[in-house]
N, C-alpha and C positions, 0 to 999 in steps of 0.2 A: 829361218826362213822358209818359207816354201814355194816352187816354182807355180805359175800360173800360164795360161794363155794368154795370147793379147795380139793385139795387131798394129804395127804402127810402123812410123818412118826411120831409117839409117841415114837419111842425107836429104839436103833440099831438094834435091832432082831426081828422086827415086820412088817409086809409087810405093803403096804399104803395102806392108808384107805380114803373114803370121811370124808371131815372136815367142820366146818364153822369157818372163819376166821374172823377179823375186817379190814376194808378198811377205812382211813382217807375220809371226805370229801373234793374232791379239794379246795384247797387253791388261793389265786390269779395269783400263778404264777404256778398250777399244771396242768398236762393232766390227762384225767381218758381214761384209754383204753377198751374195752370189746375185752378179749383175743379170739382169732379166733382159734390159732393153737400157741401152745410151742415145741419146740424141747429137744429131750434129749440127755444130756451130760453127759460124764463118770462120771463128776465131781456131778452131781446129786446123781448118787449112791454111789460116796466116801462120800460125806455128809451124808446124809440121815442114812449108816449105821456107820456113825461116824468115818470113815477107818484113817481119817486124825484130829481127837480127837478136833475136833473145832464144834462138834453137839451140836445145841440148837432145843430143842423139845417144839410144836410141828414144826417139820419141814415141809415146802413146799417147795419144790424145784423148779429148772426151771428159766434161766436166756437166754432162744432164745424166746422172745415173740413179737408176730406180732398179728396185730390186728387193729381195728378201734376205732377212737377219738369218746367216745358218751358226753363228758363235758371237756370245758377249763373254766380256771380260768378267773378274769377279765382283770387280764394285761398280760395274755399270747398272745404271741405277733408272733409265729414260727406254731403254729398248730390252725386248726380250727375243727368243730365237720364234723362227716365224713370221715376224713383225713388216710389213710392207715400210720401207725405208728408200730414203735417198741421200746424194749428195750431190753438192752444187759445183762452185767455182771454187771453194775454200775450201782445206782440211786442215787448217791450222793458224794461227796467231800468236800475237803476244801477249795477249791475256791483261796486261798489264796496264796499258796506253791510256788515253780518257776516252778516245774512240772505242779500244775493245770494250773497256769498262761500260761504255754505253748501248752495246750491242752493234756497232758500227766497226764489225771486225776488217771488210771492204777495205777502210781507211786506215787501218792499222800502221802506227806512226814509225815503227820497225820493218812495217811491209807484209800482208798475210802471206802465207805459204799456198800457192794456187796449188789446184787439181792434179796437175802433170804441169813437167816442165822447168819445176821450183825446187830449190836445195831443200832438200828433206832433213831435218833438224833428227828425225831418228835413227835412218839408217847410214846417213852421212853423205848418201848419192842423191838421186833427184825424183821427184815425185812421178808417177805415173797415173794415167786416166782412164776412164772407164771403157776401154775399145779393147775389153778384158773380162776374163772369168770372173772375177771377184776384187774385192779390195778391201782394206783394215783402215780404220778412220775413227780418230776419239770420238766419243760418244758425243760431245757438246758441237761437232761439225756433221751430226746425220739428221736427218730428218725424217718426221713421220708423213707419209702417205695415208690419206682418207682410204677406207674401203669403198666406196663409192667413185673413185677416180682409179678410171683404168690405166695399167701401169703404161704401155705403150708411148698414150697418149700426152700422160703425167710428165713424161721425162724431161720436154725442152722451157717447161716452167721452170726448172732450175737453173736456168739464162734467162732465155727469151719471157719466161713469163714476170721474176725478179728484176729485171732490167725494166721491163715497163711499169711494173707496179711499183717499183719504190718512187719514183717521180711523180708519178700521178697522187700516191698519198702524201708524200712532201710537202707538194702545193697545196694540197687539201681541196683536191679536185674531187665535185660531185655535185648534187643535185641545183641547177641553175648555172654550172662552168658551160662554157661554149669551148670545147676541145677539137682541136686541130690537128689531126696525125698526118704525118707526111710519110709517104711510104706503105706501101702493101707487102711487106715481105714475110720474114720469120719473128723479126721483133713487131712490125706494124699489126699484122693481123693479132697478135695480142695486146697491142696497144687498145685496139677498137672494143675489141670484147670487155678489156676489163673495164676501160675509161667508160663504157655503156652501163657495165653491171652496177657501178658506183653512180649511175645517175645521172651523168653528164650528158650532154648533147653533142654528138659525135662527128666530125665531118670528114672524112677521107680526101685528103689532098695527093691525086696522083697525075703524073705527065700519060697515062696509059687507060686510055678509055675504055677498054675492054675488061677493068677492073672494078667497073661501077656496081656490076650483079653482086660482085662477091664481097666488095666491101659492104652492101644492104644486108647480105645473109648473115655477115659476120657481126652486126650492129650498129654498122654507120648509120645515122639519122639522112645525111646528105654527103653529097658529093660533088667536088671542085676539081675539072682539069684545069691542071695547071698551066697546060698552054693555050688555055680560051681566054683572050683576054677582056672579053666580058663576064664571064662567072668569077675571074679573078676581081673584076672591079666592085662585083656583088658581098666580096667578103673582107674588104680593106678596111684595116681599123675594127675584125669583127670577134676576133680572138681572146678570150681570156689564158688562152692557156695553147701551146703548140709541142708536141713530141716528134722530134725530127729523130727519125729512127735510120735517114738515109747515111748508107758509108760511102757512095760516091761522093765525086767533087761537088758542088752545088756552091748557090749564094745565098748565103744567109740573109743578107739584105733584102732579096725579093720577100721573104716569109716574113720577117720583122715588120714591113709594111702591112701584114694582114693582124697584128696586133691590136687589139685596144689599149687605150691609157693604163700603165702598169702592169701590161701582158707580159708574160713570161714565154720563151723560148728554150726548150731542153733539149739538150742533145745529149742523144747515147749512140746514136752512128757516129764511126769516127772514118773521116774522109781521111786520104793520105798527105791531102797538101794543106798547109795553113789557109787558115780565111782570115779575109782582112774585111773588118767591121767597123766604118767612120764613128768616128765618137755621137754625133751629131744623129744617127738613125737611133740610139738608144736614148739621149738625153731628149729629144723631143718626144715626150709621150710616155718618159719614164718607165721606158721599156729593160729587159733585163735577156741576157742571154746566159744559161748555164748549161753544167753538164751534170750526168750522176752516173753511177758505176754500181752495178747489179745491187747488191743489200746485206744488209747484216744477215747472222742467223735468227736471231726473233722475227723479223721483218720479213725474211726467206717464210719462214713456219705460219706467220699471218699470213703470207699471199697464198701458202698452200691450202690453207682454212678456209679463205676467203672463196678459192675457186672449188674447193669441195661444197661450202655452200651454195655456192651459185651454178654447179654442174660445167666448170670451165676445164677445157683440155686446149691442147695444139690441136690444131690440122694437120695429120701426118702423113707422110708415105714409109711403109715400114720395107726396107731394105736387109738383103743378107749382109753379114759381114762381107763375105768377096765383093760385093759392090760397092765398096768405099770409096775407090780412086775412080770408078764411072759416076759417082754421087758427088764428089770433090769438082768434076769438069760440069757437071750439071748444075753445079752451087755456082761456078762462076756465071754462068749465061740464067742466073734466075729462075729455073727449070725447076722449081720444087711450089708444091701449095701444101703448106708453108713450110713444115719443116722434116728432113730428115731425121728416122730412128733407127737405128740397129738394133735387130733380132739378135741377139746375144748368143740363143738355142744355137746360132749357126755359125759361131766361131771354129 
């Protein structure tokens, strides 16, 4: 084991502080990465503050990790020293169940190993994330980052990017598809960029009129203010697909009314409170409401390659490591356009 600088939480109620954690020495199939940048996901805040009641301490968050390969194990074939590489939300899975064999490791029947706060099969402790100087991961869970993608702005692709890309691909969004993206935040802004790049007609659905200019800059063809009854009336029964990125409580039934026959609304945001959806709101129109969780490793690599091809990265605000507690407070106020990324050279 080797000691590594990190930043993390010691309890649910105290600020994140500098820590020293232990990383394993690279094994035969491991890749060691010097972390250059790490995105800040709302899940980091939820976890470190134990809002999902699953935190273990010390908690070192971060699952939007990019950097440079500094060492590889003797059997590693996919990476070499000096490569640009990334690590997303997963660092292991059972590799044996049907989902894992299909490249759907996020739905591993035995439960995938999260990048932080999960039982670590190798060390016997728990995993630590990207708010740290380096990380060691099995090569199967490391991703290639194309040279034309700037590392800092590419970091959020490892979560925000794949979380929105996966449902768009699964439901075959493309040319001729009318897509509504609900919510313009870290996820929503990526949803707009990706759906537009896939050739869909993209409409931003927002309750904030001031977001229209940004939505159009990001690639939205239309903007609908959801508090304006006339604008909503114009898109009733209009969309083939709605990507719901909102994590605050909201009425799903309101947006189901915007779907055309056989339309689908996919939830990637996770509101705290359960929703009530009467069956009749689905039956009349053969509509569907579904959910989607990040993506497997093959699809995540596909997403990164797609972004490289189309020059897509996240809109970011770069912060120092010692600004993370302030960033969390701003995150709660949605005061970021559209993703915080930590410059790990400031650790």
